[in-house]
C-alpha positions in Angstrom: 16.0 6.2 16.7 13.8 6.3 13.5 10.5 4.4 14.0 10.0 4.4 10.3 11.0 6.2 7.1 8.9 6.9 4.1 10.0 8.3 0.7 9.9 11.9 2.0 9.6 11.6 5.8 11.5 10.4 8.8 9.5 9.6 12.0 11.2 9.4 15.2 10.6 9.9 19.0 10.6 13.5 20.3 13.4 14.7 22.7 13.8 17.7 24.7 15.8 19.4 21.9 12.6 19.5 19.9 10.8 21.9 22.3 10.6 24.8 19.7 9.2 22.6 16.9 6.6 21.1 19.3 5.7 24.6 20.3 5.4 25.7 16.8 2.9 23.0 15.9 0.8 23.0 19.2 0.6 26.7 19.2 -0.5 27.2 15.6 -4.2 28.0 15.2 -4.4 26.5 11.7 -2.8 23.3 12.7 -4.7 22.8 15.8 -7.9 23.8 14.3 -9.4 20.4 14.1 -7.3 18.7 16.8 -7.4 20.7 20.3 -7.0 24.3 21.6 -3.6 25.9 21.0 -1.2 25.9 23.8 1.0 28.5 25.4 4.7 28.0 25.5 4.5 26.7 29.1 1.8 24.2 28.3 3.8 23.0 25.2 6.7 22.3 27.3 5.0 20.5 30.0 2.9 18.4 27.1 6.2 17.7 25.5 7.7 16.2 28.6 4.3 14.3 29.1 4.7 12.8 25.5 8.4 11.8 26.1 7.3 9.8 29.2 4.8 7.8 26.9 7.7 6.2 25.1 8.1 2.7 26.5 10.2 -0.2 25.1 7.8 -2.4 23.4 4.8 0.1 23.2 3.8 1.9 20.1 2.1 4.6 22.2 3.1 8.2 21.7 3.4 11.2 19.6 6.3 11.3 17.2 8.4 13.8 15.4 7.8 13.8 11.6 10.7 15.6 9.7 11.4 16.0 6.0 13.8 13.3 4.9 16.3 15.3 3.1 16.6 18.4 5.5 15.4 17.0 8.6 13.1 20.1 8.9 10.2 19.6 11.3 7.1 18.8 9.4 4.6 17.6 12.0 3.5 14.8 14.2 2.4 11.3 13.9 0.6 9.8 16.9 -0.5 6.4 18.3 -2.7 6.8 21.4 -5.2 4.8 23.3 -8.8 5.5 22.1 -10.9 7.1 24.9 -13.1 4.5 26.6 -11.9 1.6 24.6 -8.7 -0.9 24.7 -8.0 0.2 21.1 -5.4 2.4 19.4 -6.0 5.5 17.8 -3.7 6.8 15.0 -3.3 10.6 14.2 -1.2 13.1 12.4 -0.8 16.8 12.0 1.4 18.7 9.6 2.7 22.2 9.6 1.1 24.5 6.9 4.2 24.4 4.8 4.1 20.5 4.6 0.5 20.4 3.7 -0.7 19.8 0.2 2.3 17.6 -0.7 0.6 14.3 -0.3 2.6 13.8 2.9 -0.6 13.1 5.2 -1.4 10.1 2.9 2.3 9.0 3.0 2.5 9.2 6.7 -0.9 7.5 7.2 -0.3 4.6 5.0 3.1 3.9 6.3 2.1 4.5 9.7 -0.5 2.0 9.5 1.9 -0.6 8.1 4.4 0.1 10.8 1.7 -0.1 13.5 0.6 -3.5 12.5 4.0 -4.8 13.1 4.0 -3.0 16.6 0.6 -4.0 18.0 -1.9 -7.0 17.8 -4.8 -5.1 18.6 -7.5 -6.0 16.3 -8.8 -2.5 15.5 -7.3 0.9 14.7 -9.2 4.0 15.0 -8.9 7.6 13.6 -11.1 10.6 14.7 -11.7 13.8 12.9 -14.2 16.5 12.8 -16.7 16.4 10.1 -15.6 19.7 8.6 -12.1 18.4 8.2 -13.0 17.2 4.7 -9.5 16.4 3.5 -8.9 14.1 6.6 -12.3 12.5 6.1 -11.4 11.9 2.5 -8.0 10.4 3.3 -9.3 8.0 6.1 -11.9 6.8 3.5 -9.2 6.3 1.0 -7.2 4.4 3.2 -10.2 2.0 3.7 -11.2 3.1 7.3 -15.0 2.6 7.9 -17.0 5.3 9.8 -18.3 4.2 13.0 -20.6 5.8 15.3 -19.8 9.6 16.0 -18.7 10.7 19.6 -18.8 13.9 21.5 -15.6 15.2 22.9 -15.3 18.7 24.6 -18.6 19.8 23.0 -17.5 18.8 19.6 -19.1 16.3 17.3 -16.3 13.9 15.9 -16.5 11.3 13.3 -14.9 8.0 14.5 -13.3 5.8 11.8 -12.0 2.1 12.2 -9.8 -0.3 10.2 -9.2 -4.0 11.0 -5.6 -5.1 11.7 -6.6 -8.2 9.6 -7.5 -6.2 6.6 -4.1 -4.4 6.9 -2.2 -7.7 7.0 -4.1 -8.9 4.2 -3.0 -5.9 2.2 0.6 -6.4 3.2 0.4 -10.1 1.8 -1.3 -9.0 -1.5 1.4 -6.3 -2.0 4.1 -9.0 -2.0 
């Protein structure tokens, strides 16, 4: 089942048959550079099953498969998770190296935000990135996320960004 579709991408739930793609992303040092330590095959298989278990009817929580629209080739992930220590949602994305530099992160983030406001009534949506990940920092600012207080996670300093759901809803109304 597709969650949402953009001009170039299809976003859907992962299933067990996606194990190889999930491994290719989560074991890739360049892709994981600003996200988390790379995982072994066994760790990826267990992590995929954990993520599949997150899917619940009526909940947006999960990590989702991002495929190129035409070929269905695996391009990356889109995620909606709970923000650590808050009752708030955290949006994220990761793209395989071949899918980077095509404007797809922007396409995925903007469409993902519009989808998320239809799935959740939580008033704030957060995004987290390392300060050195300049493309993600710039993209979040372009999407009108506002930088909040930084946080430490596993010894890393992270920038925390937030956008109000009411702002996104107002943008939707303005666009019509």
